[in-house]
NUDRENDREN-239347 format. One record per residue (C-alpha): residue in one letter; y, x, z. Coordinates in steps of 0.05 Angstrom, whole numbers, plus 5000, padded with zeros to 4 digits. Layout:
<pts>
<pt resn="A" v="Y" u="X" w="Z"/>
...
</pts>
This chain:
<pts>
<pt resn="M" v="8673" u="4709" w="5867"/>
<pt resn="D" v="8613" u="4724" w="5912"/>
<pt resn="R" v="8611" u="4784" w="5958"/>
<pt resn="R" v="8566" u="4827" w="5913"/>
<pt resn="R" v="8609" u="4814" w="5852"/>
<pt resn="A" v="8671" u="4829" w="5893"/>
<pt resn="Q" v="8640" u="4895" w="5916"/>
<pt resn="R" v="8623" u="4914" w="5844"/>
<pt resn="H" v="8693" u="4895" w="5823"/>
<pt resn="G" v="8722" u="4937" w="5880"/>
<pt resn="H" v="8679" u="4997" w="5861"/>
<pt resn="A" v="8700" u="4992" w="5788"/>
<pt resn="A" v="8774" u="4988" w="5808"/>
<pt resn="A" v="8765" u="5049" w="5853"/>
<pt resn="W" v="8734" u="5089" w="5795"/>
<pt resn="L" v="8790" u="5069" w="5749"/>
<pt resn="T" v="8840" u="5094" w="5801"/>
<pt resn="V" v="8803" u="5160" w="5806"/>
<pt resn="L" v="8801" u="5168" w="5730"/>
<pt resn="A" v="8876" u="5153" w="5726"/>
<pt resn="L" v="8890" u="5206" w="5779"/>
<pt resn="C" v="8848" u="5256" w="5741"/>
<pt resn="A" v="8881" u="5244" w="5674"/>
<pt resn="P" v="8935" u="5298" w="5682"/>
<pt resn="A" v="8882" u="5351" w="5698"/>
<pt resn="Q" v="8843" u="5331" w="5636"/>
<pt resn="A" v="8906" u="5339" w="5595"/>
<pt resn="R" v="8917" u="5408" w="5623"/>
<pt resn="A" v="8846" u="5428" w="5603"/>
<pt resn="A" v="8861" u="5411" w="5530"/>
<pt resn="E" v="8918" u="5462" w="5525"/>
<pt resn="W" v="8908" u="5527" w="5489"/>
<pt resn="V" v="8919" u="5584" w="5537"/>
<pt resn="P" v="8918" u="5655" w="5509"/>
<pt resn="P" v="8862" u="5698" w="5538"/>
<pt resn="P" v="8882" u="5764" w="5570"/>
<pt resn="R" v="8865" u="5807" w="5509"/>
<pt resn="T" v="8901" u="5763" w="5458"/>
<pt resn="T" v="8932" u="5805" w="5402"/>
<pt resn="W" v="9002" u="5782" w="5384"/>
<pt resn="Q" v="9062" u="5786" w="5339"/>
<pt resn="W" v="9133" u="5770" w="5360"/>
<pt resn="Q" v="9184" u="5758" w="5305"/>
<pt resn="L" v="9250" u="5722" w="5316"/>
<pt resn="D" v="9291" u="5753" w="5260"/>
<pt resn="G" v="9286" u="5762" w="5185"/>
<pt resn="K" v="9238" u="5731" w="5135"/>
<pt resn="L" v="9174" u="5713" w="5172"/>
<pt resn="D" v="9117" u="5760" w="5154"/>
<pt resn="L" v="9053" u="5720" w="5157"/>
<pt resn="G" v="9010" u="5780" w="5139"/>
<pt resn="V" v="9010" u="5814" w="5207"/>
<pt resn="P" v="8940" u="5812" w="5238"/>
<pt resn="A" v="8946" u="5777" w="5306"/>
<pt resn="D" v="8913" u="5722" w="5347"/>
<pt resn="M" v="8980" u="5695" w="5367"/>
<pt resn="Y" v="9049" u="5691" w="5334"/>
<pt resn="D" v="9111" u="5680" w="5376"/>
<pt resn="V" v="9166" u="5653" w="5330"/>
<pt resn="D" v="9231" u="5613" w="5332"/>
<pt resn="L" v="9226" u="5538" w="5345"/>
<pt resn="F" v="9282" u="5517" w="5298"/>
<pt resn="D" v="9276" u="5570" w="5243"/>
<pt resn="T" v="9201" u="5567" w="5232"/>
<pt resn="P" v="9179" u="5514" w="5181"/>
<pt resn="T" v="9119" u="5470" w="5195"/>
<pt resn="S" v="9086" u="5499" w="5133"/>
<pt resn="A" v="9085" u="5569" w="5164"/>
<pt resn="I" v="9053" u="5541" w="5227"/>
<pt resn="Q" v="9000" u="5507" w="5185"/>
<pt resn="Q" v="8985" u="5571" w="5147"/>
<pt resn="L" v="8976" u="5609" w="5212"/>
<pt resn="H" v="8931" u="5554" w="5240"/>
<pt resn="A" v="8889" u="5555" w="5177"/>
<pt resn="R" v="8869" u="5627" w="5191"/>
<pt resn="G" v="8855" u="5614" w="5265"/>
<pt resn="T" v="8921" u="5640" w="5293"/>
<pt resn="H" v="8956" u="5604" w="5350"/>
<pt resn="V" v="9032" u="5596" w="5348"/>
<pt resn="V" v="9084" u="5598" w="5403"/>
<pt resn="C" v="9152" u="5566" w="5397"/>
<pt resn="Y" v="9210" u="5607" w="5423"/>
<pt resn="F" v="9275" u="5576" w="5447"/>
<pt resn="S" v="9327" u="5594" w="5500"/>
<pt resn="A" v="9321" u="5547" w="5559"/>
<pt resn="G" v="9374" u="5582" w="5601"/>
<pt resn="S" v="9430" u="5594" w="5551"/>
<pt resn="Y" v="9474" u="5557" w="5503"/>
<pt resn="E" v="9472" u="5583" w="5431"/>
<pt resn="R" v="9528" u="5556" w="5388"/>
<pt resn="W" v="9489" u="5562" w="5323"/>
<pt resn="R" v="9431" u="5517" w="5343"/>
<pt resn="P" v="9426" u="5448" w="5310"/>
<pt resn="D" v="9429" u="5413" w="5378"/>
<pt resn="A" v="9487" u="5454" w="5405"/>
<pt resn="R" v="9533" u="5393" w="5406"/>
<pt resn="R" v="9488" u="5362" w="5460"/>
<pt resn="F" v="9510" u="5414" w="5511"/>
<pt resn="P" v="9574" u="5391" w="5547"/>
<pt resn="R" v="9625" u="5446" w="5561"/>
<pt resn="S" v="9615" u="5435" w="5635"/>
<pt resn="V" v="9545" u="5467" w="5633"/>
<pt resn="R" v="9567" u="5528" w="5593"/>
<pt resn="G" v="9581" u="5589" w="5635"/>
<pt resn="R" v="9596" u="5663" w="5623"/>
<pt resn="A" v="9577" u="5697" w="5558"/>
<pt resn="L" v="9512" u="5736" w="5556"/>
<pt resn="E" v="9530" u="5809" w="5551"/>
<pt resn="G" v="9515" u="5835" w="5482"/>
<pt resn="W" v="9498" u="5767" w="5452"/>
<pt resn="R" v="9556" u="5736" w="5414"/>
<pt resn="G" v="9560" u="5661" w="5415"/>
<pt resn="E" v="9512" u="5653" w="5474"/>
<pt resn="R" v="9529" u="5630" w="5545"/>
<pt resn="W" v="9490" u="5620" w="5609"/>
<pt resn="L" v="9474" u="5548" w="5628"/>
<pt resn="D" v="9485" u="5513" w="5695"/>
<pt resn="I" v="9412" u="5500" w="5708"/>
<pt resn="R" v="9430" u="5458" w="5769"/>
<pt resn="R" v="9450" u="5404" w="5720"/>
<pt resn="L" v="9378" u="5385" w="5709"/>
<pt resn="R" v="9391" u="5313" w="5689"/>
<pt resn="T" v="9433" u="5336" w="5631"/>
<pt resn="L" v="9394" u="5398" w="5611"/>
<pt resn="G" v="9326" u="5365" w="5623"/>
<pt resn="T" v="9337" u="5315" w="5568"/>
<pt resn="I" v="9357" u="5370" w="5519"/>
<pt resn="M" v="9298" u="5414" w="5536"/>
<pt resn="E" v="9249" u="5357" w="5532"/>
<pt resn="R" v="9275" u="5342" w="5462"/>
<pt resn="R" v="9262" u="5414" w="5443"/>
<pt resn="L" v="9192" u="5410" w="5472"/>
<pt resn="D" v="9180" u="5346" w="5433"/>
<pt resn="L" v="9200" u="5383" w="5369"/>
<pt resn="C" v="9155" u="5441" w="5388"/>
<pt resn="R" v="9096" u="5393" w="5394"/>
<pt resn="R" v="9113" u="5354" w="5331"/>
<pt resn="K" v="9116" u="5417" w="5289"/>
<pt resn="G" v="9046" u="5436" w="5313"/>
<pt resn="F" v="9060" u="5494" w="5360"/>
<pt resn="D" v="9008" u="5511" w="5413"/>
<pt resn="A" v="9051" u="5541" w="5468"/>
<pt resn="V" v="9122" u="5555" w="5491"/>
<pt resn="E" v="9164" u="5617" w="5506"/>
<pt resn="A" v="9225" u="5592" w="5544"/>
<pt resn="D" v="9276" u="5649" w="5546"/>
<pt resn="N" v="9332" u="5666" w="5595"/>
<pt resn="V" v="9300" u="5633" w="5656"/>
<pt resn="D" v="9331" u="5682" w="5704"/>
<pt resn="G" v="9404" u="5661" w="5704"/>
<pt resn="Y" v="9407" u="5663" w="5779"/>
<pt resn="A" v="9398" u="5739" w="5775"/>
<pt resn="N" v="9455" u="5748" w="5726"/>
<pt resn="R" v="9530" u="5737" w="5724"/>
<pt resn="S" v="9523" u="5667" w="5697"/>
<pt resn="G" v="9591" u="5639" w="5719"/>
<pt resn="F" v="9556" u="5592" w="5767"/>
<pt resn="R" v="9533" u="5600" w="5839"/>
<pt resn="L" v="9459" u="5596" w="5822"/>
<pt resn="R" v="9407" u="5609" w="5875"/>
<pt resn="G" v="9335" u="5629" w="5870"/>
<pt resn="A" v="9315" u="5559" w="5892"/>
<pt resn="D" v="9355" u="5530" w="5833"/>
<pt resn="Q" v="9317" u="5574" w="5785"/>
<pt resn="L" v="9249" u="5557" w="5815"/>
<pt resn="R" v="9265" u="5482" w="5808"/>
<pt resn="Y" v="9287" u="5491" w="5736"/>
<pt resn="N" v="9229" u="5536" w="5715"/>
<pt resn="R" v="9178" u="5489" w="5746"/>
<pt resn="F" v="9209" u="5431" w="5710"/>
<pt resn="L" v="9200" u="5469" w="5644"/>
<pt resn="A" v="9127" u="5484" w="5660"/>
<pt resn="R" v="9111" u="5412" w="5678"/>
<pt resn="A" v="9147" u="5386" w="5616"/>
<pt resn="A" v="9108" u="5433" w="5571"/>
<pt resn="H" v="9042" u="5415" w="5603"/>
<pt resn="R" v="9055" u="5341" w="5595"/>
<pt resn="R" v="9059" u="5354" w="5520"/>
<pt resn="G" v="8994" u="5394" w="5518"/>
<pt resn="L" v="9030" u="5461" w="5511"/>
<pt resn="S" v="9017" u="5523" w="5551"/>
<pt resn="I" v="9079" u="5561" w="5573"/>
<pt resn="G" v="9095" u="5634" w="5588"/>
<pt resn="L" v="9141" u="5660" w="5643"/>
<pt resn="K" v="9193" u="5703" w="5609"/>
<pt resn="N" v="9219" u="5762" w="5650"/>
<pt resn="D" v="9242" u="5733" w="5719"/>
<pt resn="L" v="9201" u="5785" w="5755"/>
<pt resn="D" v="9232" u="5770" w="5823"/>
<pt resn="Q" v="9197" u="5702" w="5822"/>
<pt resn="V" v="9130" u="5720" w="5793"/>
<pt resn="R" v="9092" u="5708" w="5857"/>
<pt resn="S" v="9123" u="5640" w="5866"/>
<pt resn="L" v="9112" u="5618" w="5794"/>
<pt resn="V" v="9045" u="5648" w="5775"/>
<pt resn="R" v="9009" u="5583" w="5789"/>
<pt resn="D" v="9058" u="5542" w="5748"/>
<pt resn="F" v="9057" u="5585" w="5685"/>
<pt resn="D" v="8997" u="5601" w="5641"/>
<pt resn="W" v="9016" u="5671" w="5617"/>
<pt resn="A" v="9075" u="5719" w="5620"/>
<pt resn="L" v="9119" u="5757" w="5572"/>
<pt resn="D" v="9164" u="5814" w="5594"/>
<pt resn="E" v="9212" u="5862" w="5561"/>
<pt resn="Q" v="9218" u="5935" w="5580"/>
<pt resn="C" v="9179" u="5935" w="5644"/>
<pt resn="F" v="9156" u="6006" w="5630"/>
<pt resn="Q" v="9227" u="6029" w="5616"/>
<pt resn="Y" v="9250" u="6002" w="5683"/>
<pt resn="D" v="9186" u="6020" w="5721"/>
<pt resn="E" v="9170" u="5949" w="5743"/>
<pt resn="C" v="9105" u="5930" w="5707"/>
<pt resn="D" v="9068" u="5928" w="5772"/>
<pt resn="R" v="9107" u="5865" w="5789"/>
<pt resn="L" v="9067" u="5828" w="5736"/>
<pt resn="E" v="9002" u="5841" w="5773"/>
<pt resn="P" v="8997" u="5770" w="5801"/>
<pt resn="F" v="8986" u="5746" w="5730"/>
<pt resn="T" v="8933" u="5798" w="5711"/>
<pt resn="R" v="8899" u="5788" w="5779"/>
<pt resn="A" v="8895" u="5714" w="5764"/>
<pt resn="G" v="8862" u="5728" w="5697"/>
<pt resn="K" v="8924" u="5708" w="5657"/>
<pt resn="A" v="8950" u="5743" w="5595"/>
<pt resn="V" v="9012" u="5788" w="5601"/>
<pt resn="F" v="9050" u="5808" w="5538"/>
<pt resn="V" v="9099" u="5866" w="5540"/>
<pt resn="A" v="9151" u="5890" w="5489"/>
<pt resn="E" v="9184" u="5958" w="5496"/>
<pt resn="Y" v="9243" u="5982" w="5454"/>
<pt resn="R" v="9256" u="6053" w="5475"/>
<pt resn="Q" v="9194" u="6080" w="5509"/>
<pt resn="S" v="9141" u="6112" w="5466"/>
<pt resn="D" v="9088" u="6137" w="5515"/>
<pt resn="F" v="9069" u="6073" w="5551"/>
<pt resn="C" v="9005" u="6051" w="5515"/>
<pt resn="S" v="8954" u="6086" w="5558"/>
<pt resn="R" v="8985" u="6057" w="5621"/>
<pt resn="A" v="8991" u="5988" w="5589"/>
<pt resn="N" v="8918" u="5988" w="5569"/>
<pt resn="A" v="8896" u="6011" w="5638"/>
<pt resn="M" v="8936" u="5955" w="5670"/>
<pt resn="G" v="8908" u="5901" w="5623"/>
<pt resn="L" v="8976" u="5888" w="5589"/>
<pt resn="M" v="8981" u="5871" w="5516"/>
<pt resn="A" v="9039" u="5916" w="5499"/>
<pt resn="M" v="9074" u="5939" w="5436"/>
<pt resn="L" v="9135" u="5976" w="5413"/>
<pt resn="K" v="9188" u="5932" w="5377"/>
<pt resn="R" v="9258" u="5940" w="5352"/>
<pt resn="V" v="9311" u="5901" w="5390"/>
<pt resn="S" v="9325" u="5857" w="5329"/>
<pt resn="L" v="9254" u="5830" w="5335"/>
<pt resn="G" v="9239" u="5832" w="5262"/>
<pt resn="A" v="9168" u="5838" w="5234"/>
<pt resn="W" v="9158" u="5912" w="5251"/>
<pt resn="R" v="9114" u="5929" w="5310"/>
<pt resn="Q" v="9071" u="5985" w="5337"/>
<pt resn="P" v="9016" u="5955" w="5381"/>
<pt resn="C" v="8978" u="5990" w="5436"/>
<pt resn="W" v="8911" u="5957" w="5421"/>
</pts>
Protein backbone atom coordinates (compact mmCIF):
# COMPACT_ATOMS: atom_id res chain seq x y z
CA MET A 1 0.00 0.00 0.00
CA ASP A 2 1.50 3.36 -1.02
CA ARG A 3 1.71 6.29 1.38
CA ARG A 4 -1.30 8.22 -0.04
CA ARG A 5 -3.53 5.14 0.08
CA ALA A 6 -2.29 4.43 3.59
CA GLN A 7 -3.17 7.99 4.64
CA ARG A 8 -6.66 7.68 3.12
CA HIS A 9 -7.08 4.34 4.88
CA GLY A 10 -5.96 5.90 8.15
CA HIS A 11 -8.37 8.82 7.75
CA ALA A 12 -11.25 6.43 7.05
CA ALA A 13 -10.40 4.34 10.10
CA ALA A 14 -10.27 7.47 12.23
CA TRP A 15 -13.72 8.54 11.03
CA LEU A 16 -15.13 5.11 11.74
CA THR A 17 -13.76 5.36 15.27
CA VAL A 18 -15.36 8.79 15.73
CA LEU A 19 -18.70 7.50 14.43
CA ALA A 20 -18.55 4.53 16.78
CA LEU A 21 -17.89 6.80 19.74
CA CYS A 22 -20.79 9.02 18.74
CA ALA A 23 -23.26 6.14 18.41
CA PRO A 24 -24.54 6.26 22.03
CA ALA A 25 -25.26 9.99 21.72
CA GLN A 26 -27.24 9.36 18.52
CA ALA A 27 -29.24 6.67 20.33
CA ARG A 28 -30.05 9.10 23.13
CA ALA A 29 -31.32 11.64 20.59
CA ALA A 30 -33.87 9.10 19.31
CA GLU A 31 -35.58 8.74 22.72
CA TRP A 32 -38.90 10.37 23.38
CA VAL A 33 -38.53 12.81 26.27
CA PRO A 34 -41.68 14.52 27.57
CA PRO A 35 -41.65 18.30 27.11
CA PRO A 36 -42.18 20.41 30.25
CA ARG A 37 -45.90 21.03 29.60
CA THR A 38 -46.86 17.43 28.81
CA THR A 39 -50.35 16.59 30.06
CA TRP A 40 -50.52 13.19 31.71
CA GLN A 41 -52.57 10.42 33.22
CA TRP A 42 -51.31 8.04 35.92
CA GLN A 43 -53.29 4.85 36.43
CA LEU A 44 -51.92 1.78 38.21
CA ASP A 45 -55.14 0.24 39.50
CA GLY A 46 -58.49 -0.85 38.11
CA LYS A 47 -59.62 -1.30 34.52
CA LEU A 48 -57.52 0.96 32.33
CA ASP A 49 -59.53 3.95 31.09
CA LEU A 50 -58.22 4.86 27.64
CA GLY A 51 -60.61 7.78 27.30
CA VAL A 52 -58.72 10.27 29.48
CA PRO A 53 -57.31 13.15 27.37
CA ALA A 54 -53.54 13.25 27.97
CA ASP A 55 -50.28 13.47 26.05
CA MET A 56 -48.74 10.79 28.26
CA TYR A 57 -50.08 7.74 30.09
CA ASP A 58 -48.09 6.21 32.97
CA VAL A 59 -49.28 2.61 33.46
CA ASP A 60 -48.13 -0.72 34.88
CA LEU A 61 -45.48 -2.65 32.95
CA PHE A 62 -46.92 -6.10 33.62
CA ASP A 63 -50.66 -5.42 33.75
CA THR A 64 -50.97 -3.28 30.62
CA PRO A 65 -51.55 -5.28 27.42
CA THR A 66 -49.69 -4.41 24.24
CA SER A 67 -53.03 -3.72 22.56
CA ALA A 68 -53.70 -0.82 24.97
CA ILE A 69 -50.28 0.68 24.25
CA GLN A 70 -50.97 0.43 20.53
CA GLN A 71 -54.35 2.14 20.95
CA LEU A 72 -52.73 5.00 22.83
CA HIS A 73 -49.98 5.33 20.23
CA ALA A 74 -52.57 5.40 17.46
CA ARG A 75 -53.98 8.63 18.86
CA GLY A 76 -50.55 10.19 19.42
CA THR A 77 -50.21 9.45 23.14
CA HIS A 78 -46.88 8.35 24.58
CA VAL A 79 -46.83 5.60 27.21
CA VAL A 80 -44.63 5.11 30.29
CA CYS A 81 -44.04 1.72 31.90
CA TYR A 82 -44.23 1.66 35.69
CA PHE A 83 -42.41 -0.93 37.78
CA SER A 84 -40.80 -0.97 41.20
CA ALA A 85 -37.02 -1.04 40.89
CA GLY A 86 -36.36 -0.81 44.62
CA SER A 87 -38.79 -3.27 46.12
CA TYR A 88 -39.79 -6.92 45.83
CA GLU A 89 -43.49 -7.48 45.11
CA ARG A 90 -44.56 -11.04 45.68
CA TRP A 91 -47.40 -10.96 43.11
CA ARG A 92 -45.22 -10.07 40.11
CA PRO A 93 -44.64 -12.76 37.45
CA ASP A 94 -40.86 -12.55 37.93
CA ALA A 95 -40.97 -12.62 41.76
CA ARG A 96 -39.23 -16.00 41.88
CA ARG A 97 -36.11 -14.42 40.38
CA PHE A 98 -35.47 -12.42 43.58
CA PRO A 99 -33.41 -14.50 46.06
CA ARG A 100 -34.42 -14.16 49.71
CA SER A 101 -31.03 -12.61 50.47
CA VAL A 102 -31.96 -9.39 48.61
CA ARG A 103 -35.35 -8.96 50.32
CA GLY A 104 -35.36 -6.65 53.30
CA ARG A 105 -37.96 -5.04 55.55
CA ALA A 106 -41.58 -4.70 54.50
CA LEU A 107 -42.68 -1.36 53.06
CA GLU A 108 -44.97 0.25 55.59
CA GLY A 109 -48.55 0.12 54.39
CA TRP A 110 -47.85 -2.09 51.37
CA ARG A 111 -48.60 -5.74 52.02
CA GLY A 112 -46.41 -8.25 50.19
CA GLU A 113 -43.73 -5.70 49.31
CA ARG A 114 -40.18 -5.52 50.67
CA TRP A 115 -37.20 -3.25 50.15
CA LEU A 116 -34.36 -4.59 48.03
CA ASP A 117 -30.65 -4.66 48.78
CA ILE A 118 -29.62 -2.40 45.91
CA ARG A 119 -25.96 -3.07 46.67
CA ARG A 120 -26.47 -6.47 45.02
CA LEU A 121 -26.30 -4.92 41.59
CA ARG A 122 -25.11 -8.04 39.79
CA THR A 123 -28.25 -9.90 40.90
CA LEU A 124 -30.76 -7.08 40.64
CA GLY A 125 -29.25 -5.65 37.48
CA THR A 126 -30.14 -8.75 35.49
CA ILE A 127 -33.73 -8.68 36.77
CA MET A 128 -34.20 -4.98 36.05
CA GLU A 129 -32.71 -5.28 32.59
CA ARG A 130 -35.20 -8.06 31.83
CA ARG A 131 -37.99 -5.72 32.90
CA LEU A 132 -36.63 -2.95 30.70
CA ASP A 133 -36.42 -5.38 27.80
CA LEU A 134 -40.10 -6.21 28.34
CA CYS A 135 -40.92 -2.51 28.51
CA ARG A 136 -39.25 -1.99 25.14
CA ARG A 137 -40.80 -5.09 23.52
CA LYS A 138 -44.30 -4.03 24.52
CA GLY A 139 -43.74 -0.66 22.85
CA PHE A 140 -43.47 1.71 25.81
CA ASP A 141 -41.70 5.03 25.30
CA ALA A 142 -40.34 5.72 28.78
CA VAL A 143 -39.85 4.32 32.28
CA GLU A 144 -41.02 5.18 35.78
CA ALA A 145 -38.82 3.19 38.16
CA ASP A 146 -40.35 3.38 41.63
CA ASN A 147 -38.89 3.10 45.15
CA VAL A 148 -35.42 4.34 44.21
CA ASP A 149 -34.85 5.90 47.63
CA GLY A 150 -34.35 2.83 49.81
CA TYR A 151 -31.29 4.38 51.44
CA ALA A 152 -33.58 7.00 53.02
CA ASN A 153 -35.95 4.38 54.45
CA ARG A 154 -35.81 1.55 56.98
CA SER A 155 -34.90 -1.02 54.36
CA GLY A 156 -33.30 -3.63 56.60
CA PHE A 157 -29.95 -3.00 54.94
CA ARG A 158 -27.18 -0.48 55.64
CA LEU A 159 -27.69 1.42 52.43
CA ARG A 160 -25.79 4.64 51.82
CA GLY A 161 -26.48 7.54 49.52
CA ALA A 162 -23.60 6.39 47.34
CA ASP A 163 -25.25 2.98 46.94
CA GLN A 164 -28.44 4.64 45.76
CA LEU A 165 -26.65 6.91 43.30
CA ARG A 166 -24.86 3.92 41.79
CA TYR A 167 -28.09 1.95 41.46
CA ASN A 168 -30.16 4.82 40.08
CA ARG A 169 -27.52 5.70 37.50
CA PHE A 170 -27.42 2.06 36.46
CA LEU A 171 -31.18 2.19 35.84
CA ALA A 172 -30.86 5.40 33.82
CA ARG A 173 -28.08 4.00 31.64
CA ALA A 174 -29.94 0.72 31.11
CA ALA A 175 -33.10 2.57 30.05
CA HIS A 176 -31.20 4.83 27.67
CA ARG A 177 -29.45 1.88 26.04
CA ARG A 178 -32.92 0.62 25.11
CA GLY A 179 -34.06 3.94 23.69
CA LEU A 180 -36.27 4.74 26.68
CA SER A 181 -36.34 7.98 28.61
CA ILE A 182 -36.57 7.62 32.38
CA GLY A 183 -38.02 9.71 35.19
CA LEU A 184 -36.54 10.15 38.65
CA LYS A 185 -39.23 9.09 41.15
CA ASN A 186 -39.19 10.98 44.46
CA ASP A 187 -35.58 10.72 45.88
CA LEU A 188 -35.53 14.48 46.42
CA ASP A 189 -32.32 14.38 48.45
CA GLN A 190 -30.37 13.34 45.35
CA VAL A 191 -32.03 15.53 42.71
CA ARG A 192 -28.99 17.74 42.19
CA SER A 193 -26.73 14.72 41.73
CA LEU A 194 -29.08 12.91 39.34
CA VAL A 195 -30.67 15.66 37.24
CA ARG A 196 -28.18 15.05 34.43
CA ASP A 197 -28.81 11.30 34.43
CA PHE A 198 -32.61 11.41 34.33
CA ASP A 199 -34.82 12.94 31.64
CA TRP A 200 -37.77 14.06 33.76
CA ALA A 201 -39.07 13.71 37.31
CA LEU A 202 -42.19 12.46 39.07
CA ASP A 203 -42.93 13.26 42.70
CA GLU A 204 -45.72 12.53 45.14
CA GLN A 205 -47.00 15.03 47.70
CA CYS A 206 -44.27 17.63 47.43
CA PHE A 207 -46.83 20.35 48.19
CA GLN A 208 -48.16 18.47 51.20
CA TYR A 209 -44.64 18.24 52.62
CA ASP A 210 -43.51 21.68 51.40
CA GLU A 211 -40.59 20.40 49.35
CA CYS A 212 -41.47 21.17 45.71
CA ASP A 213 -38.66 23.71 45.50
CA ARG A 214 -36.22 20.79 45.62
CA LEU A 215 -37.36 19.84 42.12
CA GLU A 216 -36.12 23.14 40.73
CA PRO A 217 -32.95 21.65 39.17
CA PHE A 218 -35.21 19.75 36.75
CA THR A 219 -37.37 22.73 35.79
CA ARG A 220 -34.29 24.94 35.52
CA ALA A 221 -32.80 22.39 33.11
CA GLY A 222 -35.94 22.55 30.98
CA LYS A 223 -37.08 19.06 32.02
CA ALA A 224 -40.65 18.04 32.77
CA VAL A 225 -41.74 17.54 36.37
CA PHE A 226 -44.95 15.64 37.17
CA VAL A 227 -46.55 15.91 40.62
CA ALA A 228 -49.38 13.94 42.23
CA GLU A 229 -51.08 15.12 45.41
CA TYR A 230 -53.51 13.07 47.48
CA ARG A 231 -54.67 15.37 50.28
CA GLN A 232 -53.95 18.94 49.26
CA SER A 233 -56.59 20.80 47.31
CA ASP A 234 -55.19 24.31 46.90
CA PHE A 235 -51.88 23.68 45.15
CA CYS A 236 -52.70 24.30 41.49
CA SER A 237 -51.87 27.98 41.30
CA ARG A 238 -48.48 27.35 42.89
CA ALA A 239 -47.84 24.33 40.68
CA ASN A 240 -48.60 26.28 37.52
CA ALA A 241 -46.39 29.17 38.63
CA MET A 242 -43.52 26.74 39.27
CA GLY A 243 -43.92 24.99 35.91
CA LEU A 244 -45.01 21.68 37.47
CA MET A 245 -47.56 19.40 35.80
CA ALA A 246 -49.58 18.60 38.89
CA MET A 247 -52.85 16.88 39.61
CA LEU A 248 -54.94 15.56 42.46
CA LYS A 249 -55.23 11.75 42.60
CA ARG A 250 -56.58 9.15 44.98
CA VAL A 251 -53.95 6.97 46.67
CA SER A 252 -55.25 3.88 44.89
CA LEU A 253 -54.17 5.48 41.59
CA GLY A 254 -57.24 4.51 39.66
CA ALA A 255 -58.47 6.44 36.62
CA TRP A 256 -59.85 9.44 38.55
CA ARG A 257 -57.82 12.64 38.44
CA GLN A 258 -58.25 16.39 38.84
CA PRO A 259 -55.53 18.14 36.80
CA CYS A 260 -54.20 21.66 37.34
CA TRP A 261 -53.83 22.48 33.63
